[in-house]
C-alpha positions in Angstrom: 0.0 0.0 0.0 1.5 3.3 -1.1 2.0 6.1 1.4 -0.7 8.8 1.5 -3.2 10.5 3.8 -4.5 8.7 6.9 -7.6 6.6 6.3 -10.4 5.8 8.7 -11.8 2.3 7.9 -14.9 1.0 9.6 -15.4 -2.8 9.6 -18.9 -4.1 10.3 -19.8 -7.6 11.6 -22.4 -9.0 14.1 -20.1 -9.8 17.0 -16.5 -10.4 18.1 -16.7 -13.8 19.8 -14.7 -16.3 17.7 -14.4 -17.6 14.1 -12.7 -17.0 10.9 -14.5 -13.8 10.0 -13.7 -12.3 13.4 -10.0 -13.4 13.0 -9.8 -11.6 9.6 -11.4 -8.5 11.1 -8.7 -8.3 13.7 -5.9 -9.0 11.2 -7.0 -6.2 9.0 -7.4 -3.8 12.0 -3.9 -4.7 13.0 -2.6 -4.0 9.5 -4.4 -0.6 9.3 -3.0 0.5 12.7 0.6 -0.6 11.8 0.3 1.4 8.5 -0.7 4.5 10.4 -4.4 4.4 9.6 -7.4 4.4 11.9 -9.3 1.1 12.4 -12.8 1.1 13.9 -14.9 -2.1 14.3 -18.6 -2.0 14.8 -20.4 -5.0 16.4 -22.4 -5.9 19.4 -19.2 -6.8 21.2 -17.7 -10.1 22.5 -14.7 -11.7 24.0 -12.3 -10.5 21.3 -12.9 -6.8 21.9 -10.0 -6.5 24.4 -7.7 -8.1 21.9 -8.9 -5.7 19.2 -8.3 -2.7 21.4 -4.9 -4.0 22.4 -3.9 -3.7 18.7 -4.7 0.0 18.8 -8.0 -0.3 17.0 -11.3 1.0 18.3 -14.6 -0.8 19.0 -18.1 0.8 18.8 -20.9 -1.3 20.2 -23.9 -1.3 17.8 -25.9 -4.5 17.4 -25.8 -5.0 13.6 -26.7 -8.7 13.7 -30.0 -8.9 15.6 -32.3 -11.0 13.4 -35.3 -8.9 14.2 -37.1 -6.0 12.6 -35.7 -3.9 15.5 -32.3 -4.1 13.8 -33.3 -1.2 11.6 -32.7 0.9 14.8 -29.0 0.4 14.1 -29.1 2.4 10.9 -29.2 5.9 12.4 -26.4 5.4 15.0 -24.2 3.8 12.4 -24.8 6.7 10.0 -24.0 9.2 12.8 -20.8 7.3 13.6 -19.7 7.4 9.9 -20.4 11.1 9.7 -18.8 12.0 13.0 -15.6 10.0 12.4 -15.3 11.1 8.7 -15.0 7.4 7.6 -13.3 6.8 4.3 -14.2 3.1 3.9 -17.0 0.9 5.2 -16.2 -2.8 5.0 -19.0 -5.2 5.7 -18.2 -8.8 6.5 -21.6 -10.5 6.7 -25.0 -10.1 5.3 -27.1 -8.3 7.9 -24.4 -5.8 8.7 -24.0 -5.2 5.0 -27.7 -4.3 4.7 -27.5 -2.0 7.7 -24.3 -0.4 6.3 -25.9 0.0 2.9 -29.0 1.8 4.3 -26.8 4.0 6.5 -24.7 5.0 3.5 -27.8 5.8 1.4 -28.8 8.5 3.8 -25.4 10.4 3.5 -24.6 13.2 1.2 -22.6 11.8 -1.8 -19.7 14.3 -1.1 -19.2 12.8 2.3 -20.2 9.2 1.7 -17.6 6.5 2.5 -16.7 3.9 -0.1 -18.3 0.5 0.4 -16.5 -2.8 0.5 -17.7 -6.3 1.3 -16.0 -9.6 1.8 -17.7 -12.8 0.8 -16.4 -15.3 3.3 -18.7 -18.2 2.7 -20.8 -19.9 0.1 -24.2 -18.7 1.4 -27.4 -19.9 -0.2 -28.3 -17.7 -3.2 -31.1 -15.2 -2.4 -32.0 -11.5 -2.5 -30.8 -11.4 1.1 -27.4 -12.8 0.3 -27.1 -10.6 -2.9 -26.3 -7.6 -0.7 -22.7 -8.9 -0.5 -22.3 -8.3 -4.2 -23.7 -4.7 -4.0 -20.5 -3.0 -2.9 -18.0 -1.0 -5.0 -15.4 -3.7 -4.3 -16.2 -7.3 -3.4 -13.4 -9.3 -1.9 -13.7 -13.0 -2.5 -11.6 -15.3 -0.3 -10.9 -17.8 -3.1 -11.4 -18.3 -6.8 -14.1 -20.8 -5.7 -16.0 -17.9 -4.1 -15.5 -15.6 -7.1 -16.9 -18.3 -9.4 -19.8 -18.9 -7.0 -20.7 -15.1 -7.0 -20.6 -14.9 -10.8 -22.6 -18.1 -11.3 -25.4 -17.1 -8.8 -25.4 -13.4 -9.3 -24.7 -13.0 -13.0 -25.5 -9.2 -13.0 -22.3 -8.7 -10.8 -19.6 -6.7 -12.6 -16.5 -9.0 -12.6 -14.3 -5.9 -12.7 -15.2 -5.1 -9.1 -14.3 -8.5 -7.7 -11.0 -9.1 -6.0 -9.6 -12.5 -5.0 -7.8 -12.2 -1.7 -7.1 -15.5 -0.1 -7.1 -15.9 3.7 -3.5 -16.2 5.0 -1.6 -17.6 7.9 1.4 -16.3 9.8 4.0 -19.0 8.9 5.9 -18.3 12.1 2.9 -19.5 14.1 2.8 -22.8 12.1 6.5 -23.7 12.0 7.7 -26.8 10.1 7.9 -29.9 12.4 10.0 -33.0 11.9 8.4 -35.7 9.7 7.8 -37.8 12.8 7.4 -35.9 16.1 7.4 -38.5 18.9 7.3 -35.9 21.6 4.1 -34.4 20.1 2.5 -37.8 19.7 3.3 -38.7 23.3 1.7 -35.4 24.4 -1.4 -36.2 22.5 -1.6 -39.8 23.8 -1.1 -38.6 27.4 -4.1 -36.3 27.0 -6.2 -38.9 25.2 -5.1 -42.5 25.6 -7.1 -43.5 22.5 -4.4 -41.8 20.5 -1.6 -44.0 21.8 0.1 -46.8 19.8 2.8 -46.8 17.1 0.5 -46.6 14.0 -0.5 -43.5 12.1 -2.5 -40.7 13.7 -5.2 -39.1 11.6 -6.4 -35.6 12.5 -9.6 -33.9 11.5 -10.1 -30.5 13.2 -13.7 -29.2 13.0 -16.9 -28.5 14.8 -19.3 -31.2 15.8 -21.6 -31.3 12.8 -22.1 -33.9 10.1 -21.1 -31.4 7.5 -17.4 -31.8 8.7 -17.3 -35.4 7.5 -16.6 -37.2 10.8 -18.5 -40.3 9.6 -16.2 -40.4 6.6 -13.1 -40.2 8.8 -14.4 -43.0 11.0 -15.1 -45.2 8.0 -11.6 -44.5 6.7 -10.1 -45.4 10.1 -11.9 -48.7 10.0 -10.6 -49.5 6.6 -7.0 -48.7 7.6 -7.2 -50.9 10.7 -8.6 -53.7 8.5 -5.4 -53.3 6.5 -3.5 -54.2 9.7 -2.4 -50.6 10.6 -2.7 -49.5 14.2 -4.3 -46.2 13.0 -5.9 -43.7 15.4 -8.2 -40.8 14.8 -8.4 -37.4 16.7 -11.4 -35.1 16.1 -10.6 -31.9 18.0 -13.5 -29.5 18.1 -16.1 -32.2 17.6 -17.1 -32.3 21.3 -18.9 -29.1 22.2 -21.7 -27.9 24.3 -25.0 -28.5 22.4 -23.6 -31.2 20.2 -24.2 -34.1 22.6 -26.7 -35.9 20.4 -24.4 -35.7 17.4 -21.4 -37.0 19.3 -23.5 -39.9 20.7 -24.4 -40.8 17.1 -20.8 -40.7 16.0 -19.7 -42.8 19.0 -22.4 -45.4 18.1 -21.0 -45.4 14.5 -17.5 -45.9 15.8 -18.7 -48.9 17.9 -20.6 -50.3 14.9 -17.4 -50.5 12.8 -15.2 -51.6 15.8 -13.0 -48.5 16.3 -14.6 -46.9 19.4 -11.3 -47.3 21.4 -9.2 -45.7 18.6 -11.1 -42.4 18.3 -10.9 -39.3 20.4 -13.8 -36.9 20.2 -12.5 -33.9 22.0 -13.2 -30.2 22.6 -11.2 -27.7 20.4 -7.6 -27.5 21.3 -5.7 -24.3 21.8 -2.5 -26.3 20.9 -3.5 -26.9 17.3 0.0 -26.6 16.0 1.2 -29.3 18.3 -1.8 -31.4 17.2 -0.7 -31.1 13.6 2.9 -32.1 14.6 1.5 -35.1 16.4 -0.4 -36.3 13.3 0.7 -38.3 10.3 -2.2 -37.2 8.0 -4.6 -34.3 8.3 -8.1 -34.8 6.9 -10.4 -32.1 5.5 -13.6 -34.0 4.6 -16.3 -31.3 4.7 -19.4 -32.5 3.0 -20.4 -29.0 2.0 -17.8 -27.2 -0.2 -16.0 -24.6 1.9 -15.0 -21.2 0.7 -11.3 -21.5 1.5 -10.0 -24.2 3.8 -7.5 -22.7 6.2 -6.8 -26.1 7.7 -5.1 -27.2 4.5 -2.6 -24.2 4.6 -2.0 -24.6 8.3 -1.2 -28.3 8.1 1.0 -28.0 5.1 2.9 -25.2 6.8 3.6 -27.6 9.7 4.7 -30.2 7.1 1.8 -32.6 7.4 0.2 -34.1 4.3 -3.5 -33.3 3.8 -6.2 -35.5 2.4 -9.5 -33.9 1.4 -12.5 -34.0 -1.0 -11.7 -32.2 -4.2 -14.4 -29.5 -4.1 -14.7 -25.9 -3.0 -11.8 -24.0 -1.6 -10.2 -27.2 -0.2 -10.0 -28.8 -3.6 -8.7 -25.5 -5.0 -5.8 -25.3 -2.5 -4.9 -29.0 -2.8 -4.8 -28.8 -6.5 -2.2 -26.1 -6.2 -0.2 -27.1 -3.2 -0.5 -30.9 -2.8 -2.5 -32.5 -5.7 -2.0 -36.1 -4.4 -4.3 -35.3 -1.5 -7.3 -34.3 -3.6 -9.9 -37.1 -3.9 -13.2 -37.2 -5.9 -15.9 -36.3 -3.3 -17.6 -39.0 -1.3 -15.8 -42.0 -2.9 -14.7 -44.1 0.2 -12.6 -46.5 -1.9 -10.6 -43.6 -3.5 -10.3 -42.0 -0.1 -8.8 -45.2 1.4 -6.4 -45.6 -1.5 -5.2 -42.0 -1.3 -4.7 -42.3 2.5 -2.6 -45.5 2.1 -0.5 -43.7 -0.6 0.1 -40.6 1.5 0.9 -42.6 4.6 3.3 -44.9 2.8 5.0 -42.1 0.7 4.3 -38.7 2.2 4.8 -35.9 -0.3 7.4 -33.3 0.4 5.6 -30.2 1.9 5.6 -27.0 -0.2 8.8 -25.1 0.2 6.8 -22.0 0.9 3.1 -21.3 1.5 1.9 -18.4 -0.7 -1.3 -17.8 1.4 0.4 -15.7 4.1 -1.2 -13.3 6.5 1.1 -10.4 5.2 -0.1 -11.0 1.6 -3.7 -10.9 2.7 -3.3 -7.8 4.7 -1.4 -5.9 2.0 -3.9 -6.9 -0.7 -6.8 -5.7 1.4 -5.2 -2.4 2.2 -4.5 -2.0 -1.5 -8.3 -2.3 -2.1 -8.9 0.5 0.4 -6.2 2.7 -1.2 -7.7 2.0 -4.7 -11.1 3.2 -3.5 -9.7 6.2 -1.6 -8.3 7.4 -4.9 -4.6 7.1 -4.2 
């Protein structure tokens, strides 16, 4: 981003609790502050607000995500904020905040109206409600998969205003680990005895929902054990409050195929880098195509092979970074064959990961600068 006047950028989202959208919001706020700009985030608040403010950004509490007709009450205070703070850019990161932002901007004089940016983070069901994400002056797509999805379902969208900016990781936070890391494996087994043994450890991070493909991972584990491998499976993130019925269903499935003592259904782990290092193969088996697939980039950065269905952002990343791990969706025989191949002959990890946090931050700030006329 070239030098120029100080910008005020206002990001809009429902809350600052957790998740990929929230993470990206903080990452861009950090980049703005470090570049000498002013970063304001508007949401109803949440546990990440102190972290945001520690970066030097500002938070303004307006509930932009209340799914009620009363949400229209947020339009006036948002408009007042934009006028008072002389905002240059408004960047909406989800649908309802985008609608509120759009109505707030409409009521402002054209000479003082901030420029409007959206980021399409997910593959939302096509609808007039979702179409607001394509209504901005610049639309950031987190992958080519998202760009193609937008143009396919909203053909009136001008392709010239779309910008592909992939999510990125800080490679220093996901350092390369040795091909086999006994200390990390011992750590995992000490926490969860089901992960002990000398055979391969499969890792599938993800929430406790059938969309994440846990049943496919369990079936793969059963096939590998039938081959004579002492394989184990770790599912961090699967066990969460409110997901008890789903976990009970998955535990019954594990018992049915005879692997109940070789699977660990656990809460999310804060030590995900160590979990990657402990594993021999990372799975990304989402049944619904994902917009990006950060797990793929994280695991490859640590040096672990990834096996996933070849659709959505996951398939896109694997095709570029590790093609041997991309499998025709929902074919268990092909999944089993690819797992055996990757475990027997792990591919060399990419020398570098192009999807970096710095690249994502710089490209986003370049979009702001472009709209600000510099």
